Backbone as CSV, one residue per row, in Angstrom:
resi,resn,N_x,N_y,N_z,CA_x,CA_y,CA_z,C_x,C_y,C_z
1,UNK,95.369,181.580,102.468,94.037,181.418,101.960,93.790,182.483,100.894
2,UNK,93.025,182.125,99.883,92.574,183.085,98.878,91.142,182.723,98.499
3,UNK,90.301,183.745,98.366,88.921,183.550,97.968,88.727,184.171,96.593
4,UNK,88.203,183.382,95.663,87.897,183.857,94.325,86.379,183.856,94.133
5,UNK,85.927,184.071,92.907,84.502,184.226,92.644,83.676,182.960,92.877
6,UNK,84.236,181.778,92.710,83.444,180.569,92.919,84.206,179.458,93.648
7,UNK,85.390,179.781,94.127,86.153,178.793,94.895,87.193,179.502,95.754
8,UNK,87.763,178.737,96.667,88.842,179.279,97.481,89.862,178.190,97.731
9,UNK,91.044,178.620,98.115,92.138,177.709,98.444,92.603,178.039,99.854
10,UNK,92.981,177.009,100.583,93.464,177.231,101.942,94.415,176.116,102.344
11,UNK,95.293,176.441,103.250,96.144,175.442,103.896,95.697,175.402,105.345
12,UNK,95.324,174.225,105.794,94.844,174.038,107.162,95.749,173.083,107.922
13,UNK,95.754,173.245,109.223,96.311,172.247,110.126,95.159,171.796,111.009
14,UNK,94.729,170.566,110.817,93.628,170.035,111.615,94.159,169.531,112.956
15,UNK,93.311,169.522,113.970,93.746,168.996,115.269,94.141,167.524,115.157
16,UNK,95.029,167.056,116.020,95.437,165.645,115.985,94.218,164.722,116.069
17,UNK,94.197,163.716,115.206,93.109,162.743,115.199,91.849,163.222,114.485
18,UNK,91.872,164.407,113.942,90.701,164.975,113.265,90.915,164.889,111.756
19,UNK,90.066,164.130,111.091,90.154,164.010,109.637,88.850,164.462,108.984
20,UNK,88.114,165.334,109.650,86.795,165.768,109.169,86.902,166.888,108.138
21,UNK,87.826,166.739,107.213,88.060,167.751,106.191,86.810,168.056,105.362
22,UNK,86.128,167.058,104.788,84.936,167.353,103.977,83.832,168.043,104.788
23,UNK,83.658,167.637,106.016,82.630,168.240,106.860,82.954,169.708,107.137
24,UNK,84.215,170.014,107.350,84.623,171.402,107.604,84.401,172.274,106.371
25,UNK,84.794,171.787,105.179,84.567,172.560,103.958,83.073,172.785,103.754
26,UNK,82.281,171.742,103.995,80.838,171.873,103.847,80.266,172.946,104.750
27,UNK,80.715,172.985,105.996,80.223,173.991,106.946,80.640,175.404,106.518
28,UNK,81.879,175.556,106.077,82.356,176.867,105.621,81.526,177.344,104.432
29,UNK,81.344,176.473,103.439,80.592,176.850,102.245,79.128,177.155,102.590
30,UNK,78.542,176.355,103.463,77.145,176.560,103.849,76.954,177.910,104.537
31,UNK,77.763,178.189,105.547,77.603,179.437,106.304,77.938,180.662,105.454
32,UNK,78.963,180.553,104.625,79.279,181.668,103.731,78.115,181.919,102.779
33,UNK,77.597,180.859,102.159,76.511,180.993,101.188,75.282,181.627,101.822
34,UNK,74.912,181.182,103.009,73.753,181.761,103.696,73.951,183.259,103.930
35,UNK,75.117,183.639,104.405,75.401,185.050,104.656,75.448,185.840,103.352
36,UNK,76.104,185.279,102.345,76.246,185.924,101.052,74.877,186.230,100.446
37,UNK,74.005,185.230,100.422,72.687,185.412,99.817,71.821,186.355,100.656
38,UNK,71.943,186.288,101.980,71.171,187.179,102.856,71.552,188.645,102.635
39,UNK,72.798,188.885,102.242,73.267,190.246,101.976,73.027,190.678,100.527
40,UNK,72.355,189.828,99.758,72.040,190.169,98.371,73.076,189.737,97.368
41,UNK,74.001,188.876,97.760,75.023,188.390,96.841,74.410,187.583,95.710
42,UNK,75.049,187.624,94.566,74.549,186.933,93.375,74.953,185.468,93.380
43,UNK,74.207,184.686,92.628,74.576,183.293,92.419,74.313,182.928,90.966
44,UNK,75.017,181.897,90.496,74.830,181.403,89.138,73.492,180.669,89.064
45,UNK,72.997,180.473,87.840,71.770,179.701,87.695,72.022,178.278,88.191
46,UNK,70.970,177.660,88.696,71.100,176.326,89.281,70.524,175.275,88.345
47,UNK,71.310,174.253,88.089,70.872,173.145,87.247,69.879,172.286,88.026
48,UNK,69.120,171.440,87.325,68.225,170.521,88.039,68.973,169.654,89.054
49,UNK,70.196,169.262,88.716,70.993,168.453,89.640,71.322,169.239,90.912
50,UNK,71.715,170.500,90.751,72.010,171.332,91.930,70.768,171.485,92.804
51,UNK,69.633,171.717,92.167,68.378,171.878,92.922,68.037,170.583,93.652
52,UNK,68.141,169.453,92.959,67.819,168.151,93.575,68.716,167.841,94.765
53,UNK,69.977,168.277,94.702,70.922,168.016,95.798,71.024,169.185,96.770
54,UNK,70.094,170.135,96.659,70.033,171.295,97.548,71.340,172.087,97.559
55,UNK,71.907,172.302,96.369,73.139,173.084,96.231,72.798,174.418,95.592
56,UNK,73.356,175.467,96.139,73.146,176.811,95.605,74.152,177.085,94.498
57,UNK,73.994,178.193,93.808,74.874,178.530,92.694,75.972,179.497,93.078
58,UNK,76.643,179.239,94.201,77.701,180.131,94.666,79.079,179.490,94.483
59,UNK,79.240,178.254,94.881,80.542,177.576,94.871,80.627,176.514,93.798
60,UNK,81.851,176.149,93.437,82.063,174.955,92.622,81.525,173.767,93.413
61,UNK,81.069,172.741,92.714,80.490,171.579,93.392,81.545,170.673,94.021
62,UNK,82.724,170.694,93.535,83.741,169.746,93.987,84.852,170.464,94.746
63,UNK,85.714,169.682,95.342,86.905,170.235,95.980,88.014,169.204,95.863
64,UNK,89.211,169.659,96.026,90.364,168.762,95.994,91.071,168.868,97.338
65,UNK,91.426,167.748,97.859,92.138,167.681,99.136,93.548,167.161,98.869
66,UNK,94.508,167.734,99.547,95.896,167.303,99.372,96.602,167.406,100.722
67,UNK,97.188,166.339,101.159,97.992,166.362,102.381,99.411,166.775,102.006
68,UNK,99.888,167.821,102.629,101.237,168.304,102.338,102.273,167.313,102.845
69,UNK,103.232,166.987,101.986,104.205,165.947,102.294,105.449,166.446,103.019
70,UNK,105.893,167.653,102.667,107.131,168.159,103.246,107.178,169.676,103.061
71,UNK,108.255,170.286,103.471,108.377,171.740,103.396,108.335,172.252,101.948
72,UNK,108.948,171.523,101.050,108.937,171.932,99.628,107.508,171.904,99.073
73,UNK,106.758,170.865,99.402,105.373,170.757,98.968,104.543,171.877,99.577
74,UNK,104.789,172.176,100.847,104.096,173.288,101.513,104.360,174.603,100.782
75,UNK,105.609,174.895,100.479,105.966,176.152,99.826,105.337,176.254,98.438
76,UNK,105.339,175.140,97.719,104.741,175.120,96.390,103.253,175.461,96.452
77,UNK,102.534,174.884,97.403,101.102,175.159,97.550,100.850,176.558,98.115
78,UNK,101.693,176.986,99.015,101.606,178.334,99.591,101.663,179.372,98.461
79,UNK,102.618,179.214,97.555,102.757,180.132,96.429,101.606,179.976,95.432
80,UNK,101.194,178.738,95.158,100.093,178.480,94.226,98.819,179.193,94.686
81,UNK,98.515,179.090,95.958,97.320,179.727,96.514,97.366,181.232,96.284
82,UNK,98.458,181.851,96.625,98.545,183.304,96.518,98.609,183.781,95.065
83,UNK,99.082,182.954,94.153,99.169,183.327,92.744,97.871,183.024,91.991
84,UNK,96.931,182.317,92.607,95.731,181.872,91.920,94.910,182.991,91.274
85,UNK,94.727,184.158,91.890,93.983,185.228,91.203,94.664,185.691,89.912
86,UNK,95.983,185.625,89.869,96.723,185.970,88.651,96.475,184.890,87.598
87,UNK,96.564,183.649,87.996,96.337,182.514,87.099,94.965,182.612,86.427
88,UNK,93.963,183.059,87.170,92.603,183.166,86.635,92.355,184.483,85.895
89,UNK,93.385,185.304,85.743,93.267,186.543,84.986,92.500,187.645,85.693
90,UNK,92.396,187.560,87.000,91.638,188.555,87.762,92.468,189.785,88.109
91,UNK,93.772,189.610,88.245,94.689,190.701,88.569,96.033,190.418,87.902
92,UNK,96.902,191.414,87.906,98.234,191.229,87.331,99.258,190.769,88.352
93,UNK,98.975,191.013,89.636,99.913,190.667,90.705,99.131,190.158,91.917
94,UNK,99.666,189.185,92.656,98.962,188.712,93.849,98.613,189.836,94.824
95,UNK,99.445,190.864,94.881,99.186,191.981,95.781,97.988,192.825,95.390
96,UNK,97.503,192.657,94.169,96.341,193.405,93.711,95.019,192.755,94.130
97,UNK,95.064,191.529,94.612,93.836,190.808,94.988,93.603,190.987,96.494
98,UNK,92.495,191.626,96.876,92.281,191.933,98.297,91.801,190.762,99.152
99,UNK,91.301,189.689,98.531,90.694,188.585,99.282,91.677,187.432,99.442
100,UNK,92.782,187.743,100.090,93.886,186.792,100.189,94.708,187.084,101.437
101,UNK,95.344,186.053,101.934,96.270,186.240,103.049,97.643,186.695,102.552
102,UNK,97.787,186.880,101.245,99.062,187.311,100.674,99.595,188.539,101.392
103,UNK,98.740,189.521,101.619,99.162,190.778,102.244,99.707,190.554,103.658
104,UNK,99.072,189.668,104.387,99.526,189.337,105.742,100.908,188.695,105.694
105,UNK,101.120,187.802,104.714,102.404,187.114,104.620,103.505,188.039,104.138
106,UNK,103.170,189.041,103.353,104.163,190.047,102.959,104.621,190.798,104.209
107,UNK,103.673,191.219,105.045,104.014,191.945,106.282,104.857,191.099,107.220
108,UNK,104.655,189.789,107.191,105.426,188.882,108.047,106.789,188.534,107.448
109,UNK,107.039,188.994,106.229,108.338,188.763,105.605,108.459,187.478,104.826
110,UNK,107.337,186.777,104.578,107.397,185.523,103.839,107.681,185.755,102.364
111,UNK,107.312,186.923,101.877,107.567,187.281,100.485,108.431,188.531,100.460
112,UNK,109.475,188.486,99.713,110.346,189.655,99.540,109.971,190.311,98.216
113,UNK,109.264,191.422,98.282,108.844,192.106,97.072,109.200,193.580,97.177
114,UNK,109.369,194.223,96.048,109.754,195.634,96.058,108.671,196.509,96.712
115,UNK,109.085,197.553,97.387,108.149,198.497,97.976,107.294,199.071,96.858
116,UNK,105.987,199.155,97.096,105.062,199.668,96.094,104.449,198.581,95.229
117,UNK,104.969,197.362,95.313,104.412,196.274,94.498,103.102,195.762,95.084
118,UNK,102.868,196.010,96.358,101.625,195.596,97.012,100.820,196.818,97.302
119,UNK,99.573,196.815,96.865,98.706,197.979,97.063,97.881,197.827,98.312
């Protein structure tokens, strides 16, 4: 998982027979937004459409869902998620972004990186 300024990426395993993916994302975004705003977190200006649909200015309005097909697809998305802060120009290395599971996966040995490359 990685959290950026207006979106996040995650790989989930839902329970068998559970396909409530949109409902789960909605609940996560709702509870995060409520907590974020209660703590004084900032939000972008809200368009008339956002106001009419009761959407706050914290998250992107849309999301993309993808069912992982195989181990290669999993690895590709696993790396994409952790590299996303670099892609968006927020840091130079995935290890520099604190809001990510990258650090946990380094400790578990999923990534082989030189000592000192992760802060």
